[in-house]
C-alpha positions, 0 to 999 in steps of 0.5 A: 239799137233802141233804148229800153225807153224807146222800146217801151214807148213803141210797145205802148203805142202799138199794143196799148200796154207793154209786151210783158203785160200782153204776154201776162194777159194771154197766159191768164186768159187764154187756155193753153194751146188756144192762143190763136183763138184768143188772137182771133177774138182780139181781131173780132174785137177790132171789127166790133168797135169799127162797126158802123152801128157803134160809131157816129153815122159810120164815121170811126173816130181817131180814138176808136181807129187807134183802139182797133189798130192796137187790137190788131197789133196785139193779135199779130204779136200773139200769133207771131209768138205762137208761130215762133214757139211752133218753129222752135219745137219742130 
């Protein structure tokens, strides 16, 4: 069993924020029922920052790669939360 401190450390490296902060961001910024579109937007953000146009001669820095990874992880968490709510409602 992981400690609260270990869980928090994992969330920060995975999402760039805590899961609670991610949940709050989604509630504040996504229209109700549009969580999947919000997640799709995060995936677009990940694509955007990896685009060669925004990087040094097509090379993605470790910082940018990590940011893209965090956008992807956030999108996955949002999608999983949405799907879990759908399963519980069924």
